[in-house]
Each structure stands twice: as structure tokens, then as C-alpha cells.
C-alpha positions as CSV (number, residue, x, y, z in Angstrom):
1,M,-62.7,-81.4,158.0
2,R,-64.9,-82.3,155.0
3,T,-68.4,-83.3,155.6
4,S,-70.4,-85.9,153.7
5,S,-73.4,-84.8,151.7
6,P,-75.6,-87.8,150.9
7,I,-76.6,-88.4,147.3
8,T,-80.3,-88.5,147.0
9,P,-81.5,-91.9,145.8
10,P,-83.3,-91.8,142.4
11,T,-87.0,-91.7,143.2
12,V,-89.8,-91.2,140.7
13,A,-89.7,-87.5,141.2
14,S,-85.9,-87.0,141.2
15,R,-84.7,-89.8,138.9
16,R,-83.5,-87.2,136.3
17,A,-81.9,-84.9,138.8
18,P,-78.1,-84.9,138.5
19,L,-75.9,-86.3,141.3
20,V,-74.0,-83.5,143.0
21,I,-70.4,-84.4,143.9
22,R,-68.9,-82.4,146.8
23,N,-66.2,-84.8,148.2
24,A,-64.7,-88.2,147.8
25,D,-67.5,-89.8,149.9
26,D,-70.0,-88.8,147.3
27,V,-67.9,-90.5,144.6
28,V,-68.1,-93.7,146.6
29,R,-71.8,-93.4,146.9
30,A,-72.1,-92.7,143.2
31,V,-70.3,-95.9,142.3
32,D,-72.6,-97.9,144.6
33,E,-75.7,-96.1,143.3
34,A,-74.9,-96.8,139.7
35,N,-74.7,-100.6,140.5
36,A,-78.1,-100.4,142.3
37,A,-79.8,-98.0,140.0
38,G,-83.5,-98.4,139.2
39,D,-82.8,-98.0,135.5
40,P,-81.9,-101.5,134.1
41,S,-79.8,-100.1,131.3
42,Q,-77.7,-98.1,133.8
43,R,-77.3,-101.1,136.0
44,R,-76.1,-103.2,132.9
45,R,-73.7,-100.4,131.9
46,A,-72.2,-100.3,135.5
47,A,-72.0,-104.1,135.6
48,Y,-70.3,-104.3,132.2
49,Q,-67.8,-101.6,133.1
50,T,-67.0,-103.2,136.4
51,L,-66.5,-106.6,134.7
52,L,-64.3,-105.0,132.0
53,V,-62.1,-103.2,134.5
54,T,-61.8,-106.4,136.6
55,I,-60.8,-108.5,133.6
56,I,-58.2,-106.0,132.3
57,A,-56.9,-105.1,135.7
58,L,-56.5,-108.7,136.8
59,G,-54.8,-109.6,133.5
60,G,-51.4,-109.1,135.1
61,V,-52.3,-111.7,137.7
62,F,-53.2,-114.0,134.8
63,V,-49.8,-113.4,133.2
64,D,-48.0,-114.0,136.5
65,A,-49.9,-117.3,137.0
66,Y,-49.2,-118.5,133.5
67,D,-45.5,-117.7,133.9
68,F,-45.5,-119.5,137.2
69,S,-47.1,-122.7,135.9
70,S,-44.9,-122.7,132.8
71,M,-41.8,-122.3,134.9
72,S,-42.9,-125.1,137.2
73,I,-43.1,-127.3,134.1
74,G,-39.6,-126.2,133.3
75,T,-38.2,-127.3,136.7
76,I,-38.0,-130.8,135.4
77,Q,-36.1,-129.7,132.2
78,L,-34.0,-126.9,133.8
79,R,-32.0,-129.4,135.9
80,H,-30.8,-131.1,132.7
81,V,-30.4,-128.0,130.5
82,F,-28.3,-126.0,133.0
83,H,-27.2,-129.0,135.1
84,L,-28.8,-127.7,138.3
85,S,-29.3,-129.3,141.7
86,G,-32.6,-129.1,143.4
87,T,-31.3,-126.3,145.6
88,Q,-30.2,-124.3,142.6
89,V,-33.6,-124.7,141.0
90,G,-35.1,-123.2,144.2
91,E,-32.6,-120.3,144.0
92,V,-33.6,-119.5,140.4
93,S,-37.2,-119.4,141.5
94,A,-36.4,-117.4,144.6
95,A,-34.7,-114.7,142.5
96,M,-37.9,-113.7,140.9
97,A,-39.8,-113.8,144.2
98,A,-37.2,-111.6,145.8
99,S,-37.4,-109.0,143.0
100,A,-41.2,-109.2,143.3
101,L,-40.9,-108.2,146.9
102,L,-39.0,-105.1,146.0
103,G,-41.5,-104.3,143.2
104,A,-44.5,-104.7,145.5
105,L,-43.2,-102.5,148.2
106,I,-42.0,-99.7,145.8
107,G,-45.0,-100.1,143.5
108,G,-47.6,-100.0,146.3
109,Y,-46.3,-96.6,147.4
110,F,-46.1,-95.1,144.0
111,V,-49.6,-96.4,143.1
112,D,-50.9,-94.2,145.9
113,K,-48.6,-91.3,145.1
114,L,-48.7,-91.2,141.2
115,G,-52.1,-92.8,140.5
116,R,-53.4,-96.2,139.5
117,R,-53.3,-95.7,135.7
118,R,-49.8,-94.4,135.4
119,M,-48.4,-97.6,136.9
120,F,-50.5,-99.9,134.8
121,S,-48.5,-99.9,131.6
122,L,-44.9,-100.0,133.1
123,D,-45.4,-103.4,134.7
124,L,-46.7,-105.0,131.5
125,W,-43.8,-103.8,129.4
126,L,-41.5,-105.5,131.9
127,L,-43.5,-108.7,131.7
128,V,-43.4,-108.8,127.9
129,L,-39.6,-108.2,127.8
130,A,-38.9,-110.7,130.7
131,A,-41.0,-113.5,129.1
132,I,-39.2,-113.2,125.8
133,G,-35.8,-112.8,127.3
134,A,-36.1,-115.7,129.7
135,S,-37.3,-118.0,126.8
136,L,-34.2,-117.1,124.8
137,A,-31.7,-117.2,127.7
138,P,-28.5,-119.0,126.6
139,N,-27.2,-119.5,130.1
140,L,-28.2,-119.5,133.8
141,A,-27.1,-116.0,134.5
142,T,-29.2,-114.5,131.7
143,L,-32.2,-116.6,132.8
144,V,-31.9,-115.3,136.4
145,G,-31.6,-111.7,135.1
146,F,-34.8,-111.9,133.2
147,R,-36.5,-113.7,136.0
148,I,-35.6,-110.8,138.3
149,L,-37.1,-108.4,135.7
150,M,-40.2,-110.5,135.6
151,G,-40.5,-110.4,139.4
152,I,-40.3,-106.6,139.5
153,G,-43.1,-106.4,136.9
154,V,-45.3,-108.8,138.9
155,G,-44.6,-107.0,142.1
156,L,-45.6,-103.7,140.6
157,D,-48.8,-105.1,139.0
158,F,-50.6,-106.6,142.0
159,P,-51.1,-103.3,144.0
160,V,-52.4,-101.3,141.1
161,A,-54.6,-104.2,139.8
162,L,-56.3,-104.8,143.2
163,C,-56.7,-101.1,143.9
164,F,-58.5,-100.6,140.5
165,V,-60.8,-103.5,141.1
166,A,-61.7,-102.4,144.7
167,E,-62.3,-98.8,143.6
168,F,-64.4,-99.6,140.6
169,S,-66.7,-102.1,142.2
170,D,-69.6,-101.4,144.5
171,K,-69.6,-102.3,148.2
172,A,-72.1,-105.1,147.9
173,R,-69.9,-107.1,145.5
174,R,-66.4,-105.8,146.2
175,G,-65.2,-109.0,147.8
176,R,-66.4,-111.0,144.8
177,F,-64.5,-108.9,142.3
178,V,-61.3,-108.7,144.4
179,N,-61.3,-112.4,145.1
180,S,-61.9,-113.3,141.5
181,S,-58.2,-112.7,141.1
182,Y,-57.6,-116.2,142.5
183,A,-60.0,-117.9,140.1
184,N,-58.1,-116.0,137.3
185,W,-54.9,-117.4,138.7
186,Y,-56.0,-121.0,138.2
187,L,-57.4,-120.3,134.8
188,A,-54.0,-119.1,133.8
189,A,-52.3,-122.1,135.5
190,I,-54.5,-124.5,133.5
191,L,-53.6,-122.6,130.3
192,G,-49.9,-122.9,131.2
193,Y,-50.2,-126.7,131.6
194,G,-52.3,-126.9,128.4
195,A,-49.6,-124.9,126.5
196,G,-47.0,-127.3,127.8
197,W,-49.1,-130.3,126.7
198,V,-49.5,-128.8,123.2
199,G,-45.7,-128.2,123.0
200,Y,-45.1,-131.8,124.2
201,E,-47.4,-133.2,121.5
202,L,-45.7,-131.1,118.8
203,G,-42.3,-132.5,119.8
204,A,-40.7,-129.4,121.5
205,G,-38.6,-131.8,123.5
206,P,-35.9,-130.2,125.8
207,S,-37.0,-126.7,124.5
208,L,-40.6,-127.1,125.8
209,W,-40.0,-124.8,128.8
210,R,-38.7,-122.1,126.4
211,Y,-41.8,-122.1,124.2
212,A,-44.1,-122.2,127.3
213,V,-42.3,-119.3,129.0
214,G,-42.0,-117.2,125.8
215,F,-45.7,-117.6,125.0
216,G,-46.4,-115.6,128.2
217,A,-45.5,-112.5,126.2
218,V,-48.6,-112.9,124.1
219,P,-51.3,-112.3,126.7
220,A,-49.1,-109.6,128.3
221,A,-48.9,-107.7,125.0
222,I,-52.7,-108.0,124.4
223,L,-53.3,-106.7,127.9
224,L,-51.0,-103.8,127.3
225,V,-53.1,-102.7,124.3
226,L,-56.3,-103.1,126.3
227,R,-55.0,-101.1,129.2
228,Y,-54.0,-98.2,126.9
229,R,-57.3,-98.2,125.2
230,Y,-59.9,-98.8,127.9
231,M,-58.5,-98.0,131.4
232,L,-59.1,-94.7,133.1
233,E,-57.9,-93.4,136.4
234,S,-59.7,-94.6,139.6
235,P,-62.4,-92.0,140.3
236,L,-61.9,-92.4,144.0
237,W,-58.2,-91.8,143.7
238,A,-58.8,-88.7,141.6
239,A,-61.2,-87.3,144.2
240,H,-58.7,-87.9,147.0
241,Q,-56.2,-85.8,145.0
242,G,-58.7,-82.9,145.2
243,D,-59.8,-83.3,141.5
244,L,-63.5,-83.7,141.7
245,N,-64.0,-82.6,138.1
246,E,-61.8,-85.5,136.9
247,A,-63.6,-87.9,139.2
248,A,-67.0,-86.8,137.8
249,R,-65.7,-87.1,134.2
250,I,-64.7,-90.7,134.9
251,L,-68.1,-91.5,136.4
252,R,-69.8,-90.1,133.4
253,R,-67.8,-92.2,131.0
254,T,-67.8,-95.5,133.0
255,R,-71.2,-95.4,134.7
256,S,-73.3,-93.2,132.4
257,L,-74.2,-91.1,135.4
258,D,-75.5,-87.6,135.2
259,V,-73.0,-86.0,137.6
260,E,-72.4,-82.4,138.5
261,V,-69.6,-81.0,140.7
262,D,-70.4,-78.4,143.3
263,P,-68.1,-75.6,142.2
264,V,-67.6,-74.2,145.7
265,A,-66.8,-77.7,147.0
266,A,-64.4,-78.4,144.1
267,K,-62.4,-75.3,145.0
268,T,-62.4,-76.1,148.7
269,V,-61.3,-79.7,148.2
270,A,-58.6,-78.7,145.7
271,A,-57.3,-76.0,148.1
272,T,-57.1,-78.3,151.2
273,V,-55.3,-81.3,149.5
274,H,-51.8,-79.9,149.2
275,A,-49.6,-83.0,149.1
276,R,-49.5,-86.8,149.3
277,P,-48.0,-88.3,152.5
278,G,-44.4,-89.4,152.1
279,A,-43.2,-93.0,152.6
280,K,-42.6,-92.5,156.3
281,A,-46.0,-90.9,156.8
282,T,-47.7,-93.7,154.9
283,A,-46.0,-96.3,157.0
284,K,-47.1,-94.4,160.1
285,I,-50.7,-94.6,159.0
286,L,-50.5,-98.2,157.9
287,F,-49.1,-99.3,161.3
288,S,-51.1,-96.9,163.4
289,R,-53.3,-98.3,166.2
290,R,-56.4,-98.4,164.0
291,Y,-54.8,-100.3,161.2
292,R,-51.9,-102.2,162.9
293,K,-53.7,-105.4,163.6
294,R,-55.1,-105.5,160.1
295,A,-51.7,-105.1,158.6
296,I,-50.3,-107.8,160.8
297,L,-53.0,-110.3,160.0
298,A,-52.6,-109.6,156.2
299,A,-48.9,-110.0,156.5
300,V,-49.0,-113.3,158.5
301,M,-51.6,-114.8,156.2
302,G,-49.7,-113.7,153.1
303,C,-46.3,-114.9,154.2
304,A,-47.4,-118.2,155.7
305,Q,-49.8,-119.2,152.9
306,S,-47.1,-118.3,150.4
307,V,-44.6,-120.7,152.0
308,E,-47.0,-123.6,151.7
309,Y,-48.4,-122.7,148.3
310,Y,-45.1,-122.1,146.5
311,A,-43.5,-125.1,148.0
312,V,-46.3,-127.3,146.9
313,V,-47.6,-125.8,143.7
314,F,-44.3,-124.9,142.0
315,Y,-43.3,-128.5,142.5
316,L,-46.7,-129.8,141.5
317,P,-45.4,-131.4,138.3
318,V,-42.8,-133.2,140.3
319,I,-45.4,-134.2,142.9
320,S,-47.6,-135.4,140.1
321,Q,-44.8,-137.6,138.7
322,L,-44.4,-139.2,142.2
323,I,-48.1,-139.9,142.3
324,F,-49.0,-140.7,138.7
325,G,-45.8,-141.8,137.1
326,H,-42.5,-140.5,135.8
327,S,-43.2,-138.9,132.5
328,L,-43.5,-135.2,131.5
329,L,-47.0,-135.7,130.1
330,K,-48.3,-137.2,133.4
331,A,-46.7,-134.3,135.2
332,L,-48.6,-131.9,132.9
333,L,-51.9,-133.7,133.3
334,G,-51.5,-134.0,137.1
335,G,-50.8,-130.3,137.4
336,A,-53.8,-129.4,135.2
337,I,-56.1,-131.7,137.2
338,F,-55.0,-130.2,140.6
339,S,-55.3,-126.7,139.2
340,A,-58.8,-127.4,138.0
341,V,-59.7,-128.4,141.6
342,G,-58.1,-125.1,142.7
343,L,-60.2,-123.2,140.2
344,L,-63.4,-124.8,141.6
345,G,-62.5,-123.7,145.2
346,A,-61.4,-120.2,144.1
347,S,-64.6,-119.7,142.1
348,V,-66.8,-120.8,145.0
349,Q,-65.2,-118.6,147.5
350,A,-65.3,-115.5,145.2
351,W,-69.1,-116.1,144.7
352,I,-70.0,-116.4,148.4
353,C,-67.5,-114.2,150.2
354,D,-69.7,-111.1,150.3
355,R,-72.3,-113.1,152.1
356,T,-70.2,-115.3,154.4
357,G,-67.4,-112.8,155.1
358,I,-63.8,-113.6,154.4
359,R,-62.8,-114.5,158.0
360,P,-64.9,-117.7,158.1
361,L,-63.5,-118.8,154.8
362,A,-59.9,-118.1,156.0
363,L,-60.6,-120.2,159.1
364,I,-62.1,-123.2,157.3
365,G,-59.6,-123.1,154.5
366,S,-56.6,-123.0,157.0
367,L,-58.0,-126.0,158.8
368,L,-58.5,-128.0,155.6
369,A,-55.0,-127.1,154.4
370,T,-53.4,-128.1,157.7
371,T,-55.2,-131.5,157.6
372,A,-54.3,-132.0,153.9
373,L,-50.5,-131.3,154.3
374,I,-50.3,-133.8,157.2
375,G,-52.4,-136.3,155.1
376,I,-50.0,-135.9,152.1
377,G,-47.1,-136.9,154.3
378,V,-49.0,-139.8,155.7
379,G,-50.2,-141.0,152.3
380,H,-46.7,-140.9,150.9
381,A,-45.2,-142.8,153.9
382,E,-47.9,-145.4,153.6
383,K,-47.3,-145.6,149.8
384,S,-51.0,-144.9,149.3
385,V,-51.3,-143.1,145.9
386,L,-55.1,-142.7,146.3
387,L,-54.8,-141.1,149.8
388,E,-51.9,-138.9,148.6
389,A,-53.8,-137.7,145.5
390,F,-56.9,-137.0,147.6
391,M,-55.0,-135.0,150.1
392,V,-53.3,-132.9,147.4
393,G,-56.8,-132.1,146.1
394,L,-58.0,-131.3,149.6
395,F,-55.1,-128.9,150.0
396,M,-56.0,-127.2,146.8
397,V,-59.6,-126.7,148.0
398,G,-58.6,-125.5,151.5
399,H,-55.9,-123.2,150.2
400,T,-58.1,-121.7,147.4
401,I,-61.2,-121.0,149.6
402,G,-59.1,-119.8,152.6
403,P,-55.7,-118.2,153.1
404,G,-54.7,-118.0,149.4
405,P,-57.3,-115.4,148.2
406,Q,-58.2,-114.0,151.6
407,C,-54.8,-112.7,152.4
408,M,-55.0,-110.3,149.4
409,A,-58.7,-109.6,150.3
410,Y,-57.6,-108.5,153.8
411,G,-54.8,-106.3,152.3
412,T,-57.1,-104.7,149.8
413,L,-60.4,-104.3,151.6
414,S,-59.2,-103.3,155.1
415,F,-57.6,-100.0,154.2
416,P,-58.9,-96.7,152.7
417,T,-58.0,-95.3,149.3
418,I,-55.4,-93.0,150.7
419,I,-53.1,-95.9,151.6
420,R,-54.7,-98.9,149.8
421,G,-51.9,-99.2,147.2
422,S,-49.3,-99.3,150.0
423,A,-51.3,-101.8,152.0
424,V,-51.6,-104.1,149.1
425,G,-47.9,-103.6,148.4
426,W,-47.1,-104.5,152.0
427,T,-49.2,-107.6,151.9
428,Q,-47.8,-108.6,148.5
429,G,-44.3,-108.0,149.8
430,M,-44.8,-110.3,152.8
431,L,-46.3,-112.8,150.4
432,R,-43.1,-112.7,148.4
433,V,-41.0,-113.2,151.6
434,G,-43.0,-116.4,152.0
435,S,-42.5,-117.5,148.4
436,V,-38.7,-116.9,148.6
437,T,-38.7,-119.0,151.8
438,G,-40.9,-121.7,150.2
439,F,-38.7,-121.9,147.1
440,L,-35.6,-122.2,149.1
441,I,-36.7,-124.5,152.0
442,F,-38.7,-127.0,150.0
443,P,-35.7,-128.7,148.2
444,I,-33.6,-128.4,151.3
445,L,-36.2,-130.0,153.5
446,Q,-37.0,-132.6,151.0
447,A,-33.3,-133.6,150.7
448,A,-32.8,-133.5,154.5
449,L,-36.1,-135.0,155.8
450,G,-37.6,-136.8,152.9
451,F,-41.0,-136.2,151.2
452,S,-43.3,-137.3,154.0
453,A,-41.6,-135.3,156.8
454,T,-41.4,-132.2,154.6
455,F,-45.1,-132.0,154.0
456,T,-45.9,-132.7,157.6
457,T,-43.6,-129.9,158.6
458,L,-45.2,-127.5,156.1
459,A,-48.5,-128.0,158.0
460,V,-47.2,-125.5,160.5
461,C,-47.9,-122.7,158.0
462,P,-51.7,-123.0,157.7
463,F,-51.9,-123.7,161.4
464,V,-50.2,-120.4,162.1
465,I,-52.8,-118.7,159.9
466,L,-55.6,-120.4,161.7
467,V,-54.3,-119.2,165.1
468,A,-53.7,-115.6,163.8
469,T,-57.2,-115.4,162.4
470,L,-58.7,-116.6,165.6
471,L,-56.7,-114.0,167.6
472,I,-57.3,-111.0,165.4
473,R,-61.1,-110.8,165.0
474,W,-61.4,-108.5,162.0
475,E,-63.9,-108.8,159.1
476,P,-63.7,-106.1,156.4
477,I,-66.8,-107.3,154.5
478,G,-69.7,-104.9,155.3
479,V,-67.5,-102.2,156.7
480,D,-67.5,-98.8,155.0
481,I,-63.7,-98.3,155.1
482,E,-63.9,-94.9,153.4
483,K,-66.5,-93.6,155.8
484,E,-64.4,-95.0,158.7
485,W,-61.5,-92.9,157.5
486,T,-63.6,-89.7,156.9
487,D,-65.4,-89.9,160.2
488,Q,-62.1,-89.6,162.2
489,Q,-60.2,-87.3,159.8
490,I,-58.3,-84.3,161.1
491,E,-55.5,-82.1,159.8
492,V,-52.1,-83.3,160.8
493,N,-48.6,-82.5,159.5
494,L,-47.6,-85.8,157.8
495,T,-45.1,-84.3,155.4
496,D,-43.8,-80.7,155.2
497,S,-47.4,-79.5,154.6
498,A,-50.4,-79.7,156.8
499,I,-52.9,-81.9,154.9
500,P,-56.2,-83.5,156.0
501,L,-55.2,-87.1,156.0
502,A,-55.0,-88.8,159.4
503,P,-57.8,-90.0,161.7
504,V,-57.7,-89.1,165.3
505,A,-56.8,-92.6,166.3
506,L,-53.5,-92.3,164.5
507,L,-52.2,-89.9,167.1
508,S,-53.3,-92.0,170.1
């Protein structure tokens, strides 16, 4: 069992003494210390590097959100271009979500097995190719094929992006940086609607959706260059592989820390870490007694919030037309307005979540979303455009401060580095199950029940999240997840080799 050797805080007498790294726990403390250093220049360097990593890492989320909003614009035109029914439009959208499910589950595992940096370029290549191919698709089959490719890229990107952000940020602000992914999403959505508006004004006509989707290759290509140039491996992942020297090198480059590695400890750690747990062993840890409830809560929240969100937001231009009038420009403006409301809610929750915790935000947001979905149905039945518009805005606020971002925060912050990628992949996979369901059931429900009854029915989703969050009382903010893992670590044969990976609770 490895023991923790506390890093001495930089006092007046010891400020110039190097930090000695003996294990992965010391790497965690080094990251935290750099962000709380007494030297203002070192704090600024750490803050700059964390912000740079966050922006580049979450760029894939930006591309995903842009593509999502541009395709939602295209739902209006796709029906005419390819002569699709509402159900077929849902099936086209669900194809991407289904492939994203596969990408998330596979990608999450390989992010843990191969490293964060190695997976970071593959997904963006897929996003670039898929955006260009979809925009040029001559028929429905080709479009679906490139949408499936896009889904795989998106599914691969989320686990690695959120792992990077969590492992480069300090404990005091980890929630803020992880949850900033949702604000990033709405910035991209607004850009998507804005690009649609520009195309509309330039007279793109029936080809508007092609230009909007194809433009998504531009930010993806820019991000690809930035990731090649600036992104290093996660120091915490490197340490968990037994490579303390690589972890120290990364800390020197990204935190300007004077770091030394204890040579005896480096040899000991390298000798005891023989192999990564296989897929079966990883699943065993993820669903062990210690982590099972966390995995269930993240899955329930991810799946249910995704049903409501993708049903509502993908069809937001259509909803905007019902509210504001039947023209494409009004659909674009309505989508942008509601996305701006979502951006406000997402920004507020990211700023305060480290102080409030994510559980209270999930509870409040779920309650607001439940109320709003019922209110949308009532407003539409009463033909009250004002009430309907207000309730859509309330839904965006409730969703973006509550279950939307918090499901991924639970999946990222509740698990240690050794299985974090797989945990995010699991949560993202369940989110994609929900999005497939939302894409498919929304047009079917709307055709069978009508607009009002459909939204009233969708209120079940945030209510389920509310109940699950009340029953599973777990709050990851303020918990040292890595120390929790280390404190109960023992050697157990998880693969063909005996490796120090599993806490005692796993065997209970």
C-alpha cells in the first residue's frame, strides 16, 4: 500500500524548497498548491494554464453544441429536402445519438487505459470529416452515415474532455471548471443560430442547413491544431501509471513548480503498477458497493434530463415558430433567445456550485423544470403565447442550473482517476440513451397526443430526477475523491496481474 507524504506548504523559510513527489496523492496536492501559492506570478500561471486547458478541452463540447443547434435549424428544411415525416426526422437525429452512446462507452474505457492525450485528437478528426460530409450529403443514407460518424466523435470527446478539466483544476474550483462545459454549450448554440441567421440573410435558401452544418468543421479544425500544440497528458493519470517523472515534468511545464521526484519512490511506484484493470474489472469497481449509488444517480439524471432536453431543445426552432410565428427567421431568433436564457442559467450555476454544492442545484433545477414543462402544456392549451414563452424560458433556467450540467458533474467528480474516464463514459452513454429516446418519442407523442399533452407527459423526466436525488444523498463537492480511493486501497487481482487498485469496500 502506498502512503501519502504531505507536501510542505511554502512558508517564508521553505518557499524555495522543491516539492518532493512520492506518489499520485502528492501530484494532486501539487496542483492544489500551485493554485493557492503565495507567489502571485505562480498563481497567475496556474490560473492561466487551467483556463487554457479548460477552453481547449471543452472545445469538443462547443463543436457538439454548434452541430446540434445547426441541425435543429435543419429539421425544418430536412423535411422538404429529403421528404421526411416527423418520425423520420427523429430517426435521423437518433442515429447520431446511438453512435455517441457507443463512442462514450468505448471511449471512456480507453481514456483510462491509453491516456487522456492520445484520445484527444482522434475524436476531432472524426468531427471535422463528419461535418463536411454531412453538409455535402446528396441523399438521406449518406447524411445518416456521416451523422453516425459525428456521434462516435462526440461520444469519444466527452470523457476525455471532462477528465482533463477535472485533473488540471484544483479542488476549490473543480466544480466551476467542470460545469463551465454547459455554459460553453449554450455559447456554441447561440453561434449556431447566429450562423443560421447570417446564412438566411445572405440568401442561402434551402441550402441553409448545409452551410450551417459544414461550418462546424472550422472550429473543430482550429481545436485540432490547438490540442496538438498545447495539450499535455494529465499529470494525475501519468502518476497513476507509475510514471512520477512524467507527472513531475508536466507540473513543471504547466504550473511553473519546482518539483523533484523521490528516486526510491519512483522505482517503487513503477514496480507496483503492472497493468491497467480490464473492462470487466473496471465495471466491477464502478458498480461496487462504494460507487454503485453514485453511478446509478449519474445514470438516472443523465438519461432522464436528456429525454426532456433533446425533445425540447432540438425542436426549439419548431416550438419558436409555434410561439412567435411561422418563418425561419423567427425560428432562429426564438432559438437564440431561449439559448441566451440557458447561457445565463449555466453561467450562474458554474460560478456558485463550489459553494452551494451540486446536489441543491440539481434539486432546485429539477423542480423548476417539472413546473415549466407542465406550464408549457397548459399555456399552449390555453393559447397563451406569453405564458408559453415564459415557461419555455423557465425550463431553460431550471434545466441549465440543475440536471443538465449536474449529471455530468456527478459522473466526473464522484470517481477517482483510475476509473474517471469510464465513469464519464457510463454517464454520457446513459445520457445518449435518453437522447435517442427523446428524439424518437417526441414526434410520436406529438402526433398521438398533441403538443400540450406531450409536454405535460415530459414533466415525468425531471420529477424522476428530483426523486432520485432526494433518495441518493450524495454530494461530491468538498470530498477528496483521490484520498478516499487511496485510504482504502489494497492489492487485489483485477486482471491477470495483482495490482494495487481496489479499495477494501469493493470486496464487501
